[in-house]
C-alpha positions, -999 to +999 in steps of 0.1 A: -840-414+362-811-423+385-776-432+376-763-468+383-750-463+419-779-442+430-804-468+417-785-495+436-785-474+468-823-468+463-828-505+460-811-513+493-826-483+510-861-494+500-866-519+528-871-495+557-836-500+572-808-475+567-784-486+539-748-478+534-723-488+507-694-507+524-671-477+522-696-452+537-706-470+569-702-446+598-684-453+630-701-479+653-714-453+678-733-435+650-749-466+635-786-475+639-795-508+655-806-522+621-789-514+588-778-528+555-743-525+540-737-534+504-710-535+477-712-507+452-697-520+421-708-513+385-698-526+351-708-523+314-737-537+294-737-575+293-715-580+323-725-598+354-708-592+387-710-611+421-717-589+451-727-592+487-750-572+511-749-576+548-779-572+572-770-560+607-795-561+636-788-555+673-811-581+690-811-612+711-833-629+685-829-638+649-866-630+641-863-594+628-832-600+607-846-632+592-879-614+584-858-587+565-839-614+546-871-630+536-886-596+525-855-590+503-856-625+489-893-621+480-887-587+464-859-601+442-880-632+435-869-664+418-862-649+385-846-617+398-857-581+395-849-555+369-840-521+383-840-492+357-814-464+358-804-436+335-792-453+302-801-489+311-810-512+339-795-539+361-809-573+368-804-583+404-805-621+411-800-642+442-768-662+441-759-694+460-758-696+489-784-668+491-782-661+528-756-670+555-759-663+592-727-650+607-715-639+641-700-606+651-671-614+675-668-578+687-705-576+696-725-606+709-758-587+706-754-581+668-771-606+644-756-607+609-768-622+577-747-620+545-766-621+512-750-632+480-763-618+447-753-609+412-761-579+391-762-581+353-761-548+334-787-544+307-789-519+279 
């Protein structure tokens, strides 16, 4: 069984795109054309924390990145998804607004969607 942060990383890595916590994203020249960056915060049982993940896709179209957003939304579902880890689990839930398209001023070919979610830690 994985520890909290490893379970969170496995969740974001499970969609076929490379995933990085926000403080481990490599330099731009080393990045793949499609990846996910996410906040890596944890807390104790009974606590709920707000977090974001960002989808990045180098493309002239919004199709691939929107498909990924929908896949993640479907995986989490309306009631959220419980992810077990060593000593407990976290319950990931979509927050509002769930998804926001953003621009990347330094790169016109980069499509960006920010996802808002919360994690509640369960015993």
